[in-house]
N, C-alpha and C positions, 0 to 999 in steps of 0.2 A: 575098268581100272579107275579108281578115284583120282581126283586132281591132287590130293595130298600124297598119295602113293607115287604118282608120276613125278611130282615135284621132288620128293625125296630121292627117287631113283636118278633123276637128272642131276641133283646136287652130288650124289654119290659118284656118278660118272665124272662129273667135273673135278671132284676131289681126287679121284683115281688118276686122272691125267697129271695133276700137279704132283701127286705122290710119286708117280713113275718118273717124272722129270727130276724130282729131287733125289731119288735113289740113283738114277743114272749119273747125275751131276756129282753126287758124293763118291760114287765109284770112280768117275773120271778124275776127281780130285786126288785120290790116294793111289790109284792103280793106273799105270800107263802114262802116256805123255800128251794126251789130247788137250789138256789145259796148260801145257807148257808153251813158252814162246818158241817160235821156229828157229830163232837165233840162239844157239847154245851159249854164246858169249854173254847174252843178256841174262841167262839164268845165273851164270857165275857172278855177274854184277849184282843181281838181285839178292844173291846169297851173301854178298859182302857188305852191302850198303844198309845202314840203319835209317829209321824214320827220323824226321825232325822232331816229332813228338817225344820220342824216347830212343835210347840206345839199347834198350832191352830186347829188341827184336829186329829182324832184317825185313827188307821188302819181300823177300821170298817167303819167309815164315808168315808174314801178314797175309800174303797172297793165298797161301794154303789155308790159313785160318778163316779168311773172309769167304773163300769158296766153300769150305766145310760148313760154316755157320749159315751161309745162304742156303745150302742144301737142307740143313736142319729145319729152317723156316718153311721150306716147301714141303718137306716130309711131315712136319707138324700140322700144317694146314690140311694136307691130304688125309692124314690119320684122324684128326679131330673132326673135320667136317664130314668125312666119310662115315666115321663112327656115329656121329650125331644123326646124319641122314638115315642111316640104316637101323640104329638101335634106339634112338630117341627123337624120332621125326617130329613128334608133337612139340617138344621143347624147341627144336631148331626152327621149325616152320611158323611157330607163334611168337618168335622173338625178333622184333624189328632190329634190336641191337646186333644179334648174331648174323641176321641176313644182310644188313648193311655192312657190317664188318667184313664179311666174306666178299661182298661185292667190291669194297674198297681195296682189300688185299689183292684180288684178282686184277682190278684195273691198275693198281700200282705195279704189279708184276708185268702186266701188258705194256704199260708205259716204259718201264725199264727195258723190256725186251725190244721194243720198237726203237728206242734211242741208243741202246748200248750193246745189245746182244746180236744174235744172228737168226736166220729164218726158222730153223727147227724149233727152238724153244718158243719163239714168237708165235708160230702157227699152233703149237700145242696149247699155249696159254690163251690164244684167241678162241680155240675150240672149247677149252674149259670154261672161259668166260661166257661164250654163247650158250653152253648148256646151263650154266648158272642163271643167266638171264631168262632162258626158256622156263626154268623152274619158277622163277619169280613171276613171270607172266601167267604160268599155269595156276599159281596161287590166287591170282586176281580174278579168275573165272570159275 
């Protein structure tokens, strides 16, 4: 197996993990109560209180919107980098801009997961980042 093929497969695997995390997060945003506060009274308060920035939305609606848009970002990363790795590997693997951008996005997600989230997404993002780093190392040899 060539280094370029191995690198593209590693990036595709990395992207697939982020894609899966994004899809699960989107499902949790709109179906079920996994992303709801444990205190039902807090949900009522979030649905009643508006932001200081604007009275056009509530904290609850912003919460749902932020979670959905966060999911869209992860899904987009997974789809775009997975597609490029599998269908246009030459373009991806020869573009320092795209390779650095991917690494920056993954390290950004990893930092957010470490500081603000919980262990399952953090572990998934760490694994995705390690696969991506392995792809970059593979390209160097």
